[in-house]
C-alpha positions, 0 to 999 in steps of 0.5 A, a space after each residue: 506462503 499463506 497469510 496468518 489468517 489461514 493459519 490456525 492458532 499457534 501455541 505460545 511455546 511454538 511461536 518462536 519456531 514458527 517465526 524462524 521458519 517463516 523468516 527463512 522462507 520469506 527473507 522480506 527486507 525491512 530496514 531496522 526500526 522502520 515500520 511498525 505493524 498491526 498486532 498479531 491476533 494471537 498475541 496479548 501484548 499491547 506493545 508496538 511490534 518492530 522488525 528488530 524487537 520481534 518476539 514469539 509470534 511477532 515475526 510469524 505475523 509480520 512476515 506473512 504481510 511482506 513476502 518475497 518473490 523470486 528472491 526480491 523482497 519489499 522495501 518499506 521506508 520509515 513511518 509507514 503503516 502496513 495493515 496486518 490484513 494487507 499483502 505486499 509481495 516482491 519488487 515493491 518499494 514504499 516511500 516514507 509515511 505511506 500506508 497500505 490499508 485493510 485487505 489491499 494487495 500490492 503484488 510486485 511479482 511480474 513487474 515492479 511497484 513503486 509508491 512514493 512518500 505520503 501516499 495511501 492505498 486504501 482498503 481492498 485496492 489492488 496494484 499489479 503490473 504487466 509481465 515484462 511491460 508495464 510497472 505500477 508507479 504511484 507518486 507522492 501525496 497520492 490518495 488511492 481510494 477504496 477498491 481501486 485497481 491500478 494495473 500497469 499504470 503511472 499516477 503522478 504526484 498529488 492525485 486523487 483516485 476515487 473509490 472503485 476506479 479501474 486504471 489499465 495498462 500504460 495509462 498515465 495520470 498527470 499530477 494534480 488530477 482527480 479520477 472520479 469514483 467508479 471511473 474506468 481509464 482504458 489502456 494507453 490513456 494520457 490524462 493531462 496534469 490538473 484534470 478531472 476525469 469521470 465516467 465509464 469509460 472515463 472522459 475529460 471533464 474540466 481543468 482543476 488547476 485552481 488552488 482550492 481544488 489542489 489543496 483539497 486533493 492534498 488534504 485527503 493525503 494529509 488526513 491519511 497521515 493522521 490516520 497512520 500516526 494514530 494506528 501506529 500509536 495504538 500499536 504501541 499501546 498509546 491512546 
């Protein structure tokens, strides 16, 4: 099923029928009242769009962001923000208040993806598993920076994954760690909790168990909770 960006403008009178068709094909599971989604670019409405109040082209756009695969559909918890340009596919579960940003791809087709609560997956990042082997697991309060690739790996709670990082199959990032921007973490690497890694390939630099560093990691995630709240308010037509 194509994303709405690849589908031409649909006349107002036809939008409801298009939405019904996409709903039948998708079957995406979103609990009633759970998330709100970015407005369709073909809609003039400033009201917030939720799963249960879909009208006209609303269903059409929501269901191109969330796509089933082999009859398994994403599950999105309350308080989440999923940008209209993101793609969330298949066996994906996203915890409360987490966010998926512009052009990110969370591709739960060949293996499952689990994202905890209060985490953020930023612009152009890609999450994908390894067929029959490695899932992607992202813990709570995790910040995944712009253009990151997480492939078949596990990210512990309260981690900061810097911009442009690549973390490969069966790697494990311990809680409270920072992976510096541009770092490559090879397959099967174990990053101990409260560690800073950097480089290409990545190597251990130092322990970061001090309170100031840990609070700075947490602050990145808190910042994105604020961004999420603002984006959701704007979708509802609020300032």
